[in-house]
C-alpha positions as CSV (number, residue, x, y, z in Angstrom):
1,M,99.9,132.5,23.7
2,A,97.5,130.2,22.4
3,K,98.4,129.4,18.1
4,P,96.3,127.3,15.5
5,D,96.7,124.0,15.1
6,R,97.4,121.9,11.8
7,N,93.7,122.0,11.5
8,G,93.2,125.8,12.2
9,R,91.7,125.3,14.9
10,T,93.2,127.4,18.0
11,I,94.1,125.6,21.4
12,V,94.2,127.0,24.6
13,V,96.1,125.3,27.8
14,V,95.3,126.8,31.0
15,L,98.7,127.1,32.6
16,W,97.0,128.7,35.9
17,C,93.9,128.1,37.6
18,Q,93.1,128.9,41.7
19,A,89.5,129.4,43.0
20,M,89.3,133.0,44.0
21,A,87.3,134.1,47.2
22,S,84.9,137.0,47.3
23,I,83.5,139.5,49.3
24,T,80.8,141.9,49.2
25,L,81.1,145.8,50.7
26,K,77.7,147.4,51.9
27,D,77.0,151.2,53.0
28,I,79.9,152.3,51.5
29,P,79.4,156.3,51.8
30,E,78.8,157.7,48.8
31,D,81.5,160.1,48.4
32,L,83.9,157.2,49.2
33,H,82.2,154.9,46.2
34,A,82.7,158.0,44.3
35,Q,86.1,158.7,44.7
36,L,87.0,154.6,44.2
37,K,85.1,154.5,41.2
38,H,87.4,157.6,39.9
39,E,90.3,156.4,41.1
40,A,89.6,152.8,39.3
41,A,88.7,154.4,35.9
42,A,92.1,156.4,36.0
43,N,94.1,153.2,36.9
44,F,92.1,151.6,34.3
45,R,90.5,149.0,36.2
46,S,87.3,147.7,37.4
47,L,85.8,148.5,41.0
48,S,86.5,145.7,42.3
49,Q,90.0,145.4,40.9
50,E,90.7,148.7,42.6
51,A,89.1,148.1,46.2
52,L,91.5,145.3,45.8
53,A,94.8,147.0,44.5
54,R,93.7,149.4,47.4
55,I,93.4,146.7,50.1
56,E,96.7,144.7,49.1
57,M,98.7,148.1,49.2
58,S,97.3,148.8,52.8
59,F,98.6,145.3,54.0
60,Q,102.0,146.6,52.4
61,I,102.4,150.0,53.6
62,E,102.0,148.0,57.3
63,E,104.3,145.3,57.0
64,A,107.0,148.4,55.7
65,F,105.9,150.3,58.6
66,N,106.2,147.5,60.7
67,T,109.5,146.2,59.8
68,K,111.0,150.1,59.8
69,R,109.7,149.5,63.8
70,V,110.8,146.6,64.7
71,Q,114.5,147.5,62.9
72,G,114.5,150.9,64.6
73,W,114.3,148.7,67.9
74,I,116.9,146.3,66.5
75,D,119.4,149.2,66.4
76,E,118.3,151.1,69.3
77,A,119.4,147.6,71.1
78,I,122.5,147.0,69.3
79,A,123.8,151.2,69.7
80,S,123.2,151.0,73.5
81,G,125.0,148.1,73.9
82,P,126.5,146.3,77.0
83,D,127.8,148.5,80.3
84,E,130.8,145.8,79.7
85,A,132.1,143.9,77.3
86,L,130.9,139.4,78.0
87,T,134.2,137.8,78.4
88,R,134.5,133.8,78.5
89,A,134.8,134.5,82.3
90,K,131.8,136.2,83.0
91,F,130.2,133.8,80.4
92,E,131.0,130.9,82.3
93,A,130.1,132.4,85.8
94,A,126.4,133.0,84.6
95,F,126.3,129.8,82.8
96,R,127.2,128.0,86.3
97,R,124.6,130.1,88.4
98,A,121.8,129.3,85.7
99,A,123.1,125.6,86.1
100,K,123.0,125.1,89.6
101,K,119.3,127.2,89.6
102,V,118.0,124.4,87.6
103,A,119.5,121.8,89.4
104,A,117.8,123.1,92.6
105,K,114.7,123.3,90.7
106,R,114.8,119.9,89.8
107,A,115.9,118.8,93.6
108,A,112.8,120.1,94.6
């Protein structure tokens, strides 16, 4: 909040400044433009602010959908589980087989 100094002058301090990129949309169908304009007014935003909010929301929805889908795959994999439990002996046997394959490839 800007406050006057002892001489009555207002000092404004810029705390954050970042250049913003811009895009131009061309050939927007009239009905879509009208809908965007209506929604911008309903949300007390400019057309640019409304378009940006809608673009951001589309990425958030996509991220949420992808996160749910991936989590579903993870849950399904965990629920399916192995046919039988992995014991230390089975792990060590598998490790030895893999080590032999690696050694054979290096020797070749």
